N, C-alpha and C positions, 0 to 999 in steps of 0.2 A: 789491498790495503784500503780502507775504506775514512770517508772526513765524511762527520756529524753532526749537526751542531741538539742543543738540548739550552732548556732553560739550565741550565748549574754544569757545568766543568761532569759530576759525579754524573749528570741523568747520563750528560754527550755515552764516556768512555762508557757505561750500563748497555748504549743502546752497540754503542759500539760492536764492541765484544759478540752482543749477543749479533747481530748482524752476520759475522766473519763468526759463531761456533766454536772464539776459542776465550781459557783462560787467562787472565789481568798477567802472570807471569809467562804465556804470552805473543807478549805482544810484547811491541813500544807503542809509548803516549806520546805524542804531540800537543801545547796546546794550546792551536792558533788565533781564540780571541776569549778571554773573563769574558765569563758576565754583563752585562750591565743593568741593573734596575731601572735608569731611568729616575729624575732627582725629583723626592716622593712618593719616589710607587707609581708615578704617570707615563706619559709617555717616552717617548727613546732609550727605550728600554731596550737593549739585544743581548741575541744569544748567544752561549758559550757555544766555544769551535775547535774540537780535538780532528787530529791525520792520528788515523789507529796501525800498522803498522803491523802483522806476523816477523818472527822473529826469523831469521835466516836457519838455523839449529834446529827449527823445527816445523821446518815447510817440507812435507813428507814428499821420499821419496820417490820416486818410481821408475821402476824397474823396467827393461825394455829386452 
């Protein structure tokens, strides 16, 4: 699981997928915060934040 911030939710998701090294169909994505550009594009901008978890069935099983 990773939590990632980005200028947009899509940017944050793309970065999280890159960090985990998996495809979008292999994860569960939860948007924790949407981006906010602030009034008239000026100060007060906030980044989007997402939590990405690999689906249980996609986690490779190790044999001993």
